[in-house]
GUROMAR-261160 format. One record per residue (C-alpha): x, y, z. Coordinates in pm, whole numbers, padded with zeros to 5 digits, always signed. Layout:
! residues N
XYZ...
This chain:
! residues 495
-00980-02361+08966-01110-02464+09308-01184-02182+09553-01187-02168+09930-01517-02051+10074-01540-01738+10285-01667-01945+10577-01320-02090+10624-01187-01783+10801-01214-01857+11177-01462-01612+11326-01526-01764+11664-01281-01893+11922-01391-02037+12254-01090-02099+12477-01138-02226+12828-00923-02324+13122-00895-02678+13244-01175-02628+13497-01412-02486+13234-01353-02120+13304-01290-01864+13031-00934-01752+12965-00975-01399+13100-00635-01288+12972-00747-01368+12618-01100-01224+12637-00993-00901+12467-00809-01079+12185-01099-01318+12130-01346-01032+12124-01144-00850+11863-01117-01167+11654-01492-01232+11669-01558-00870+11570-01329-00898+11269-01074-00656+11417-00787-00878+11320-00496-00638+11372-00620-00557+11721-00667-00929+11795-00310-01003+11689-00178-00724+11910-00382-00832+12213-00276-01196+12175+00081-01075+12135+00059-00908+12475-00026-01245+12630+00261-01408+12443+00503-01145+12572+00449-01293+12918+00439-01656+12802+00579-01715+12450+00466-02077+12453+00099-02012+12532-00072-02237+12274-00409-02065+12300-00260-01721+12243-00053-01857+11954-00374-01994+11803-00559-01664+11835-00271-01458+11699-00211-01707+11418-00578-01693+11314-00571-01314+11316-00250-01298+11114-00386-01549+10862-00693-01333+10809-00463-01033+10759-00279-01232+10488+00039-01210+10694+00098-01576+10628+00473-01587+10691+00399-01473+11048+00083-01680+11095+00238-02014+11003+00495-02037+11288+00231-01943+11545-00016-02200+11418+00246-02473+11376+00348-02421+11738-00016-02426+11849-00079-02747+11652+00227-02913+11806+00093-02829+12151-00270-02922+12067-00242-03210+11815-00591-03337+11896-00767-03002+11855-00944-03005+11518-00986-02626+11502-00616-02568+11566-00509-02831+11312-00745-02687+11052-00623-02331+11109-00264-02447+11076-00338-02641+10758-00527-02349+10608-00241-02106+10673+00014-02348+10530-00202-02406+10223-00249-02036+10158+00125-01985+10208+00193-02219+09915+00283-02523+10123+00001-02758+10028+00205-03074+10092+00281-02960+10449-00081-02856+10503-00227-03193+10411-00156-03384+10735-00311-03105+10943-00621-03084+10724-00666-03462+10723-00638-03469+11103-00894-03190+11135-01140-03363+10901-01105-03694+11087-01167-03529+11423-01450-03298+11320-01706-03364+11045-01793-03001+10980-01829-02925+10612-01581-02634+10618-01303-02876+10705-01402-03108+10420-01393-02815+10178-01042-02708+10275-00915-03066+10257-01069-03118+09914-00918-02793+09789-00573-02892+09915-00597-03235+09753-00686-03074+09421-00377-02855+09440-00169-03167+09503-00306-03326+09183-00518-03573+09376-00867-03515+09234-00960-03878+09297-00908-03824+09671-01061-03475+09662-01387-03576+09497-01570-03730+09797-01495-03423+10008-01600-03172+09743-01908-03377+09654-02014-03381+10017-01974-03002+10032-02188-02958+09720-02459-03189+09850-02471-03028+10194-02456-02677+10047-02682-02745+09753-02771-02377+09725-02407-02264+09705-02277-02202+09352-01911-02211+09457-01953-02560+09602-02090-02692+09272-01824-02509+09071-01553-02664+09289-01696-03010+09231-01710-02939+08858-01341-02844+08853-01258-03170+09029-01463-03374+08783-01288-03202+08492-00953-03313+08635-01094-03666+08654-01195-03639+08285-01557-03707+08379-01689-03444+08144-02059-03526+08150-02073-03513+08530-01869-03193+08525-02118-03031+08289-02402-03129+08523-02221-02971+08819-02157-02657+08613-02527-02640+08528-02611-02655+08900-02363-02376+08973-02478-02154+08687-02844-02199+08776-02758-02044+09112-02507-01786+08987-02522-01730+08608-02207-01517+08610-01990-01754+08814-01660-01730+08626-01511-02057+08747-01825-02252+08659-01809-02114+08306-01440-02203+08287-01502-02558+08406-01775-02595+08146-01529-02474+07881-01267-02725+07995-01522-03009+08006-01632-02931+07649-01272-02901+07529-01176-03232+07688-01480-03400+07535-01397-03261+07189-01698-03028+07170-01477-02733+07085-01729-02516+06904-01939-02505+07221-01627-02455+07433-01465-02151+07272-01734-01897+07375-01718-02032+07731-01339-02008+07727-01370-01631+07683-01483-01615+08047-01115-01633+08140-01107-01257+08083-01335-01217+08385-01076-01376+08611-00901-01123+08832-00559-01263+08743-00623-01206+08372-00753-00854+08422-00442-00767+08622-00196-00941+08388-00343-00801+08065-00469-00445+08115-00725-00317+07867-00565-00153+07563-00866+00044+07446-00849-00124+07105-01158-00296+06965-01164-00675+06970-01106-00832+06630-01372-01090+06543-01257-01204+06201-01358-00905+05987-01136-00718+05735-00954-00423+05891-00882-00079+05740-00581-00064+05513-00274+00084+05676-00351-00055+06019-00215-00358+06197-00371-00637+06402-00228-00696+06749-00227-01067+06835-00182-01049+07207+00021-01334+07354-00113-01474+07678-00060-01731+07949+00241-01964+07931+00534-01982+07694+00401-02307+07552+00065-02144+07485+00236-01875+07276+00422-02138+07075+00116-02359+07025-00123-02086+06910+00123-01882+06701+00030-02111+06409-00294-01913+06365-00133-01568+06329-00083-01594+05953-00444-01703+05907-00558-01404+06114-00347-01166+05906-00498-01305+05586-00853-01269+05719-00791-00917+05849-00610-00808+05534-00343-00625+05735-00011-00724+05895-00037-00909+06226+00207-00824+06504+00254-01031+06819+00338-00944+07178+00534-01208+07366+00812-01244+07624+01158-01167+07479+01269-01529+07515+01023-01613+07235+01097-01328+06994+01339-01501+06759+01131-01819+06741+00794-01651+06683+00939-01388+06453+01011-01663+06199+00652-01796+06195+00469-01732+05867+00240-01432+05892+00408-01273+06196+00515-00926+06083+00694-00827+06405+00720-00934+06768+00712-00689+07058+00754-00724+07432+00454-00497+07500+00175-00318+07314+00289-00263+06953+00229+00069+06774-00003+00130+06482-00266-00132+06566-00635-00081+06495-00768-00396+06667-00651-00670+06901-00720-01038+06957-00587-01257+07240-00380-01532+07083-00577-01813+07249-00902-01664+07121-00802-01726+06759-00939-02084+06751-01276-01946+06856-01269-01688+06576-01208-01970+06329-01455-02210+06501-01181-02471+06528-01288-02831+06591-01069-03139+06648-01113-03234+06282-01053-02877+06162-00768-02687+05999-00463-02671+06224-00243-02520+05956+00059-02662+05787+00332-02861+05960+00594-02782+06049+00503-02423+06127+00817-02347+06328+01167-02323+06188+01502-02359+06357+01792-02119+06308+02135-02239+06212+02334-02367+06508+02655-02556+06578+02609-02924+06507+02603-03163+06797+02870-03434+06795+02782-03733+06583+02639-04036+06763+02688-04317+06510+02433-04594+06541+02250-04426+06826+01930-04226+06836+01963-03875+06972+01694-03820+07236+01626-03483+07399+01469-03491+07745+01272-03231+07943+01141-03345+08280+01054-03024+08463+00747-02807+08426+00774-02453+08562+00748-02450+08945+00386-02414+09055+00144-02587+09291-00004-02812+09022+00321-02945+08880+00335-03175+08579+00701-03263+08637+00857-03607+08673+01164-03726+08861+01436-03738+08591+01570-04054+08753+01254-04235+08643+01316-04136+08280+01681-04240+08311+01575-04583+08437+01325-04622+08151+01591-04539+07890+01874-04732+08053+02042-04992+07835+01877-04884+07509+02198-04748+07358+02060-04395+07319+02247-04066+07311+02044-03864+07562+02059-03485+07586+01907-03271+07859+01711-02978+07716+01616-02857+08063+01720-02493+08053+01621-02369+08399+01763-02423+08747+01668-02790+08738+01930-02861+08472+02156-02953+08764+01918-03242+08846+02053-03464+08567+02068-03812+08725+02423-03899+08832+02576-04170+08617+02309-04139+08349+02550-04015+08085+02306-03747+07976+02466-03448+07804+02365-03110+07946+02272-02862+07671+02160-02583+07907+02477-02376+07844+02380-02356+07475+02026-02228+07537+01960-01854+07559+01607-01852+07422+01356-02077+07247+01517-02030+06908+01824-02200+07056+01598-02473+07195+01450-02519+06847+01796-02540+06689+01891-02820+06928+01560-03007+06901+01588-03000+06522+01899-03219+06560+01719-03479+06774+01565-03801+06651+01297-03764+06918+01213-03565+07228+01072-03689+07558+00894-03414+07748+00641-03345+08016+00364-03097+07935+00579-02787+07899+00700-02545+07632+00968-02771+07483+00710-03021+07361+00539-02744+07162+00871-02656+07001+00925-03020+06903+00569-03059+06777+00583-02732+06585+00905-02848+06418+00755-03186+06331+01010-03374+06545+00872-03691+06710+00785-03608+07069+00673-03842+07345+00458-03644+07588+00444-03769+07948+00103-03664+08080-00025-03671+08436-00365-03815+08518-00615-03539+08454-00399-03373+08189-00468-03033+08041-00773-02979+07819-00572-02950+07497-00485-03321+07507-00853-03424+07533-00936-03769+07672-00788-04114+07624-00645-04073+07274-00272-04141+07215-00245-03875+06944-00340-03510+06908-00449-03294+06616-00227-03018+06750+00091-03207+06660+00092-03503+06419+00442-03599+06539+00335-03629+06905+00252-03945+07093+00071-03901+07424+00181-04129+07708-00078-04093+07983-00077-04196+08347-00348-04453+08406-00331-04402+08782-00264-04066+08943+00100-04014+09044+00206-04344+08886+00443-04309+08591+00501-04683+08539+00266-04730+08243+00373-04426+08036+00740-04499+08101+00698-04863+07996+00539-04742+07672+00823-04496+07625+01082-04770+07666+00901-04991+07416+00880-04707+07164+01253-04630+07183+01383-04985+07210+01610-05117+06932+01409-05218+06630+01123-04980+06704+01011-04767+06413+00859-04500+06637+01156-04262+06627+01325-04125+06317+01633-04303+06192+01943-04154+06351
């Protein structure tokens, strides 16, 4: 995770008239802004705007104040108007880009941040631009900016940690470890540096070194807020008292729950007591059928004497890439109505959309449709969210969203497929856990669990990884997908 530095909040504004004089009507607002009295600055600038709503300088001052107050929905219009009036002013363009970025509009922010960095070489502007590019899945473009920040702020741990995160996304693990070492030498408790070191080790396959570092995720504010302390002791692999239960605490995404549920039975055997799982309701039927899962709850289960986060189980068992991943398949599908027969055609399930977020792993479904066109396949959309309506017109894909209430339904449908094509999202874990062939479309700089370069994964023997070779370019993985599913290929199961 790349972080914005505190220095990026505008603290000084020098606004002058055309003849070099100071804008006297804005002196009060500027003074408040420089003193950190942001609410007062916004009010004072607002008084100027009451007389002249188009005053670009006052819009800039008020926008900066509102951005610092985290009132981003109000700051953005002010700063966009100021940038339109002052397109050559680097400070205005940077402030506008920063507000847009923080408001979740990284794509809109980029042009402003690039303009600011071109016009003014200050390191703060390079840092914001690099951060925005990382969010847009462009680590290759972000690296020179973040490297410059680290070199010019060599004594700043955050700068080195940001560079490390970028290098992890570029799969340059050795360089990432070096950057982490620089950060941790300056700030031994820097959470993001520890996390980047964990991801670098995981990508490189050095999992035994990685798992202790991965525990630093529990120092992240988002984790602390999402998973409040239960007061139970942490289970570390020891036998537990008879009559108690072990709480395996689900965490992070739906796919993470599905992927790591395989270890629950092993944990129950080691603890010598039943293991119960907490998970979102949409997973209850699917996970409840996993061997070793006694019960599934939506929140803290009763009667537990210890807890373990689900994604900490590999660390308890010192899992390595050549280790014990359990039996396959470890998921089972409930009975479901049979899909219509497709004589002579392979049934292919498709999922193209990752959950909406800044760092999306999604693909345009039209690109998949083009790759599969003319192969004589029966294609079914397994996209169960709002993007189910994005099925490419004329593709002939069959929409299964009306049949999907939860992931047990998804499993029942996937079990009837000859293969699944999916981006890095929960459906691929269902397919892999069922042992159904799954072709995984991975962005450049894919998640740590897929490691580097290899076309297979120990997590799922039935998975084939189709990786982008160039960021944002799906041509190579889609060509490999087409070859794998072409008539005569033995890659998919017989229909």
